[in-house]
N, C-alpha and C positions, 0 to 999 in steps of 0.2 A: 366671715369667718368659717362657714360652712365649707365654701368652696376652698379655702386653705387647707381645711381638713381632709378634703377629698383629694387633693392633690398630694397631701402626705401619705394618705393611703394608696394612692395609685402607685406612688415611689417605692413604698415598701413591699407591693406586689410584683411590679415590674424589676426591679434592681435588686432583688435578694441573692440573685445568682452572682452579681457583681460582688456584693459584700462579703458572699462565701468564698469567691476566688481570692478575695484580699487575704482571707485568712488561712489560704493554703499555703503549705511550706514552698520554698525556693525550688523552681525547678518542676512545678506541677503541670503547669501549662505545657511544655515541652514533653512531660512525660504522657499527657492525655492524647497528644498529637503523634506521639510513636504509637501508642496503643491503637489509635484510629488507623493508621498506617498498616499495623499488622492484621487488624482484623479485616480491613479490605483485602489484604493479600491473601489471607487465609478463605474468606468467601470466593475470591476468584478461584483460588487452587480448588476448592472444593467444587465448583461449577465445572473446571477443566476436567476433573478426576471423573466426575458423573459423565462427560461427554467421552471421555477415553474408555471408561468401562463400556458404555453403550456401543462405541464402535468396535470394541474387542468382541463384544456379544454378538453384533452383527456378522462381524468376520467368521466367528466359531460357528452359528448358525449357516452362514452361506457355505462355509466349508465342508459342514455335514451333509448340506443337500448335495453340493458338487460330487462330494465322495460316493453317496448313495446312487446318485446318477450314472457316476462312471463305473463303478465296481458292480453295482447290482442291477443296472440296467432300468431304473425307475424313469418314468417318462416325466414329461412336462406337467401332466395332468395332477400329478402328487401335490404339486405346489398350492392349487385349488384348495385340495382337501386339507393339506397342512394350515393354510391359512385360517379356515374355519375352525379347525382343531384349536389352534393356538388362540384365537380370538375367543372362543369359548373358555378356555382354560385362565386367560388373563383379560378380562372383559376391560379393565380399565388401562390397558395399553393400546396404543393407536399405531404402532408401526408395523403389524403384523399382516398387511395387505398383500394379495398376490403380487402386486407391482413392486413393492417394497422387499417382498422375499426374493423376488427374480434379481433386484439389485444388489441383494445380500450374497447371492451367488456369484453375480458378476463381479462383486467387489473381493471376493474370496479368490477368484480366478485371476483377476486382473493383479491383485497383489499377492503372489503367491509366498512371497518372502515374509514369515511372520516376523521377523525382527524389524523390519522396516516399518511393517503395521504398527507394531508398539512403540517404537522410537520416534516415528515420524507421522504417519498416517492418522494414527488414532489421536493426535492433536487437532485434527481439523474437523469442524463441523460435518455432520452427515450430508446436509445439501450440498455442501461445497465438495465433498468426495463424489457425490453423484454427478456433478459438473464436469469434474476430472474425468470421470468413467464415460461420460456421454460425449465430452468432446475431444478427448485425445486418447488416441490408440497406442501411440509409441510408448513403451513403459518408462524409457530414459527420460523423455520429455516430460511425461506426466509426473514422474518424480521430481523434476527441475521445478515444476510448477507447484508441486506439493511443498517443497522446501520454501518457495518464494512467498506462498500464502501464508506459512507460519511465522516466516522472517518480517513480512511486512503487515501482518494481520488482515489480509485480504478478506473482506466478505464474499458472499456468494456474486452479487451483481459485479462487483469490482473485478473479482477473478474473471468471471465472464468477459469483461472488456479487455482485461490484460491478455487472455487467450486470443479473442479476435483481433488484438492490435499488434499480435505476435510479439510480446514482450521480450521473447528470448530471442530474438533478431535485432531488437531496438538496443536492449542493453548493453552498454560498454562499447557502442559503436560510432561515437562521434569522433570526427577528425579533431586531434588535438596533439599537445606536444607535452603531456604529462611525464613520460618516460625522462626526456631530457630537462625537465625544470624542477622534478620533485624527486624526493628520495623513493626508492624502489617500493617500499611498504604502502607509503602515500600514493604514489602513481598508480598502484594496482587498485586501491580502494576508490581513488579519484576517477579512474576508467570506468568502474562498474556503478558509480555512481550517477553518471550521465548517460543519457540515451540518445539515439538519433533514428527517426525522428521524434518528437513530442507530440502527443495528439491532444489538441485543444477541442474538442468536439463540442464543449460547453461554451464556445464564444459564439456559436450560429455561422450565418453567413459571413465569410471573411474575403470574399472575392474583391472587394475594394475598401477593406478596412485600413483606417489610418493607426500608425503606430501608437499614438497617445489613446486612443479607442481600445486598441488591442490591449493597451497595458491596463486600461481602466476595466476591461471586462475579466482580464486575469485576476485583478484585485477584487473584484466584486464577487468572484468564484474562487475566492484564495484558499478554501477547503479542497475543492476539487484540483486546484492548481497545485497544491501541496502533494497531493495524493498521486499526480502524475509525475511531479518532481522526483519522488522517491522517499525513502525513509531517511531521516537525518536532517531535513532541511527546516529550517525556522524564519519565518519572515521578519524582516528588520524595518524596513521601508520602502516607499517609491519616490521617486523624483528627488532623490537625495541631493541637498545642495553643496556642490564643491566650489570653494572660492580660491582662485589661482591669480596672484595678481591683482590685475583689474579686471578679472572676467570672472564669470559665473558659468557653472556647469551644472548639470543635473544628471546623474546617473538613474537608469530608468528602475531597477529594482535590485534591492538589497537583500540577502539572504546571511543567514549563518549556518553552517554545517556543523553539527554537532558530533560527528563521529569524525571527521577531518580536523575537527578543531579550527576551523579558518572561515572568513568572509567568503561570500560567493557574490559576485557582480554579475548581474544578467542584462544584456542589452538586447532589446528586441528591434527587430528590422523586417517590415512587410513587404520587402522586395528583394532582389538577388543581392548574394555577397559580394561586396566590394572590399579591397585591401586596406581603404581607408577606415573601415568598421573596425578592423583589428588596432589600428593606432588609436581611435579614440578609447576602444574598452581598455587597452594597455594602460593608457594615461590616467584612466579612471582609477585602475588596480593600483597604480603607484601611489597615489593620492590616498587611497583607502589604507594602503600599507604603512603609509607615513603617518596619517592623521588617527585612524581608527584602532588598529592591532595594537595589543597588549602584549607583554612578554611570552605569554603564555599561549598566544595565537599563531598558528602556521600562517604561512605564504597564502595570500587571497588568491582565489581561484575564479577565472573569468568564464562565462558561459554567453555565447553568442548565438541567438536564434534568429534564423533568417528563414525567408519563405522558400528561398532557392539558393543552392550553391554549387560550384563546380569543385569537385575534390581536388583537382590539380591546384587549381587556384587557392583553395583553402590551405593546402599543404605548404605551398610556396608563401603564402601570407605570413604564416608561422613560423616560418623559418628564421632562426636568429633571435626570436622575441625569448626574452628571459623570464616572463610570467607565465605561469600555466594556463593556457586557454584552451576550451573546448569549443567546436563550432557545431551545430546540429541543426537540422531543418525542424519546422514546426507545421503541424497540418491541423485543420479543423475537422477532418474526417477520416474514417478508416478506410483507406484505399487497398483494395486487393487483400481483404483482411487475414484471410486464412490459407496457408500452404495446402498443396493438395491432400497431404498426408493427414491434414486436419479436417478438411471440409467432408470427407466421407463418414466421419464420425459425428458431425452434428445431427441432433435429434431432429425428426421430421415433423411436419406440422402436426400430424395426428399425435405424435409423442408429445408435443408442448400442449396441445388440447388436453390431453390425458393427464399431464402434471398439474394443468391449471384444475381440473376437475378432481383430482385425487390430494390437493395440495395439504389438506388435513389429515391424510393418511400415513404421510411420512413422519 
């Protein structure tokens, strides 16, 4: 009897919320979910606003230092004194080290257009801004990576990787027939959605890797794989079964691209491109179009990833194919990672050591 009473008491304690919910008016649950979404959105906006205000403050400090040094001939030693005075005035702040003040000056000097700072650069965290300053001297290229950082939400480490792997040269560089097989607006977006080459540096030593092993490694590291694929890709499945007559086929990887509103079939090859690879991928795409696509889905796009390709062979293999297909190389390491105009702007070993020592001061 006591056990039964205890059970009733626990039920009253554990489930009062459920009972209260039952008494709530129709639409209450959806109302709460809407409020949760609104609060999360506002909290994120608050964080972003704080970052933007800090970046603008840093720009104004750097611009003031720059102006004094250019117009009144103040030397570099004034920054050490300024750092000490600002730290004394604002002991709770950690961003007024001499090193960080020099970055503020460089920041203002590198981004002279205040409108660009307000509209674009202020949306990027300070550490990522420092990365852009350290690694890229060319202002147009720096602005390109700043836009990509915002568009794709690159963190500092991922931004470093994209710069070192020359994203600006890889994006939109696949051999494809998008112009001939897709409407103009879709073909432009599709072209920019695919790269050449793709860098799978997380798969390890791939000199003798088999296709199924490569596929497994990509799935094991699906988050990194999606980051390398780019914004808009959603993973659907691997080794997707296709039944044609009395034969069974399995396409390697299936994705859905949210912006393009279409399925993307990816076939992996660890060797050299062969014309037959295009035929195989084209058949898989025909089946996906017929069996999976809904009335609101656009034409399926294929991506053939090969270890090596001859551009002429790739172009002739695509000639006359009605399905949109892109052909790209994949690599497991960054080769000749930086062009000459970027190499000179890489931080030295001493600068890297100083950054690690002063990590908390930024």
